C-alpha positions in Angstrom: -32.9 13.0 37.8 -31.0 9.6 38.5 -33.3 8.0 36.2 -33.0 10.6 33.3 -29.1 9.9 33.6 -29.9 6.2 33.3 -31.9 6.4 30.6 -29.2 8.4 28.8 -26.5 6.2 29.4 -28.6 3.3 28.1 -29.5 5.5 24.9 -25.8 6.3 24.4 -25.0 2.5 24.8 -27.6 1.5 22.3 -26.4 4.3 19.7 -22.7 3.0 20.0 -23.9 -0.6 19.1 -26.0 0.5 16.2 -23.1 2.2 14.5 -20.7 -0.7 14.9 -20.5 -1.5 11.6 -19.6 0.7 8.3 -21.3 4.0 8.5 -23.9 5.0 5.8 -22.5 7.3 3.0 -23.5 10.7 3.0 -23.1 11.2 -0.7 -23.9 9.0 -3.7 -20.4 7.6 -4.0 -16.9 8.4 -2.8 -14.4 6.5 -5.1 -11.2 5.8 -3.3 -7.8 7.1 -4.5 -4.2 6.0 -3.7 -3.1 9.8 -4.4 -4.4 12.0 -1.6 -3.0 15.4 -3.5 -6.8 15.8 -4.5 -9.0 13.9 -2.3 -10.9 14.1 0.6 -10.2 11.3 3.4 -13.4 9.3 4.2 -14.1 6.0 6.1 -10.2 4.9 5.6 -9.7 6.1 2.1 -9.4 9.3 0.2 -12.1 10.1 -2.2 -11.7 10.8 -5.8 -13.3 14.2 -7.3 -16.7 13.2 -8.2 -16.4 14.7 -11.6 -13.4 12.4 -12.3 -15.6 9.3 -11.7 -16.3 6.8 -14.6 -17.9 3.7 -14.7 -14.9 1.9 -14.6 -14.4 2.9 -10.9 -17.3 0.4 -10.4 -16.2 -2.7 -12.4 -14.0 -5.4 -11.9 -13.6 -8.7 -13.6 -12.9 -12.1 -11.4 -11.2 -14.7 -12.7 -11.4 -18.2 -11.2 -8.9 -18.8 -8.4 -6.1 -21.2 -8.7 -7.1 -23.9 -5.8 -3.8 -26.0 -6.6 -2.3 -25.6 -3.2 -2.0 -27.1 0.3 -5.5 -26.3 1.2 -7.1 -26.8 -2.2 -9.0 -23.8 -2.0 -8.3 -19.9 -3.3 -10.1 -16.9 -2.0 -10.3 -14.0 -4.6 -11.6 -10.9 -2.5 -13.2 -7.9 -3.9 -12.9 -5.2 -1.3 -12.3 -1.6 -1.3 -8.7 -2.6 -1.9 -9.7 -4.0 -5.2 -12.5 -2.0 -6.1 -12.3 1.6 -5.0 -15.9 2.4 -6.2 -16.9 0.3 -2.7 -15.7 2.9 -0.7 -18.2 4.1 1.9 -20.8 1.8 0.5 -20.6 -0.9 3.3 -20.3 -4.0 1.3 -17.6 -6.4 -0.4 -17.6 -10.1 -1.8 -15.2 -12.8 -2.3 -15.1 -15.8 -4.9 -14.1 -19.0 -3.4 -12.7 -21.8 -5.6 -12.4 -25.2 -4.1 -10.5 -28.2 -5.4 -12.0 -32.0 -4.5 -11.5 -32.2 -1.0 -10.6 -28.2 -0.8 -10.7 -26.5 2.6 -11.4 -22.8 3.5 -9.8 -23.1 6.9 -11.5 -21.8 10.1 -11.4 -18.2 10.0 -13.2 -15.0 11.2 -14.2 -11.7 9.7 -13.6 -9.1 12.6 -15.8 -6.5 10.5 -18.4 -8.1 8.6 -21.2 -10.6 8.7 -20.9 -13.0 5.6 -23.5 -14.8 3.5 -22.3 -17.4 1.3 -24.2 -19.0 -2.0 -23.1 -22.2 -3.7 -22.6 -21.7 -7.5 -21.1 -24.9 -8.2 -20.5 -28.4 -6.3 -21.1 -29.4 -2.9 -19.8 -27.8 0.4 -19.9 -28.8 4.2 -20.1 -25.4 6.1 -20.4 -24.4 9.4 -19.7 -21.9 12.3 -18.9 -21.8 16.0 -20.7 -19.4 18.5 -19.1 -17.4 21.1 -18.0 -18.9 24.8 -21.3 -17.3 26.3 -23.3 -19.8 24.1 -21.2 -22.5 25.0 -19.3 -22.6 21.7 -22.2 -24.3 19.8 -21.3 -25.7 16.3 -23.7 -25.0 13.6 -23.5 -26.9 10.2 -25.1 -27.6 7.0 -24.2 -29.3 3.6 -24.9 -26.9 0.8 -25.7 -27.6 -2.9 -25.9 -25.4 -6.0 -28.0 -22.6 -5.2 -28.0 -22.8 -1.4 -27.2 -19.6 0.9 -25.8 -19.9 4.4 -25.1 -16.9 6.7 -22.0 -16.6 9.1 -22.5 -14.2 11.7 -19.8 -11.2 12.2 -16.8 -12.3 14.1 -17.7 -16.0 14.4 -15.2 -18.8 13.7 -16.5 -20.4 10.3 -15.2 -22.5 7.5 -16.1 -24.4 4.1 -14.9 -28.0 2.9 -15.9 -29.3 -0.6 -17.4 -33.0 0.1 -18.5 -33.2 -3.6 -17.0 -35.2 -6.3 -15.5 -32.3 -8.4 -14.7 -28.7 -8.0 -16.8 -26.2 -6.1 -17.4 -22.4 -6.5 -18.9 -20.1 -3.9 -19.7 -16.4 -3.8 -19.4 -14.7 -0.5 -21.1 -11.1 0.4 -19.7 -9.1 3.2 -21.3 -6.5 5.2 -18.0 -4.3 5.0 -15.9 -2.5 2.6 -13.1 -4.1 4.5 -14.2 -7.1 6.3 -10.8 -8.2 7.2 -10.0 -11.9 7.6 -7.9 -14.0 10.6 -7.2 -17.6 9.8 -6.9 -19.2 13.0 -4.0 -21.5 12.6 -2.2 -18.7 10.9 -2.6 -16.3 13.8 -1.5 -19.0 16.3 1.1 -20.7 14.7 2.6 -18.1 12.1 2.4 -14.7 14.2 5.1 -12.3 13.7 6.8 -12.4 16.4 5.8 -15.8 17.3 3.6 -16.4 20.3 5.4 -17.7 23.1 5.6 -21.6 23.6 4.5 -21.1 27.3 1.4 -19.3 26.2 0.4 -21.8 23.6 1.4 -24.8 25.6 -0.7 -23.7 28.5 -3.8 -22.4 26.2 -3.8 -25.6 24.3 -2.9 -27.9 27.0 -0.4 -29.9 24.9 3.6 -30.7 25.2 6.1 -27.8 24.1 7.1 -30.2 21.1 3.6 -30.3 19.8 3.7 -26.5 19.6 7.1 -26.5 18.1 6.2 -28.8 15.4 3.0 -26.7 14.4 5.1 -23.5 14.5 7.5 -24.9 12.0 4.7 -25.9 9.6 4.1 -23.6 6.2 0.7 -22.4 7.0 -0.5 -21.4 3.7 -2.8 -18.3 3.2 -5.5 -18.8 0.6 -6.5 -15.4 0.7 
């Protein structure tokens, strides 16, 4: 009997892990709407009446992003918030434009694995593994047509190391993968993280923390 209960516990744990990402849809589509009056709430959004759905609900034109900013990069997301037809489908994408030397700074996607394809230019990309894996750094220089994968929840980045502009398209395994830019989260949180926490965590003097918190941390998303 104890063995049976143990196996049931293992199966329950495995089941919870298996459904850690977006759930599979139970219908052809569930186009999100802002007005819940005539909708059904599914996976974080209200669904549009299927009879009223049309091709425009699954279409969006993406313009090049303006990379003239302190980071030299601009991320243009296409998640369920921008394309309602993505609701319940478990995918999204983003276009990333880079000026010369532009950087998409270290960040994580808490709810999605990312795969990146370079459309133009040359990028130096990488991700850092978890503490349990000794924070190993995996990097690669990517050229046009190259693809690289960033596992869910791991810190990663992209830097333009070519001679001109660069463009990449990122696909993500969630309709709403989220993004947490590391520097912004540490030094631009609202309200601010206390100096005591940051000085001890980063093992630096308070003056350095104060300086970092006063910087204008640009958000390129």
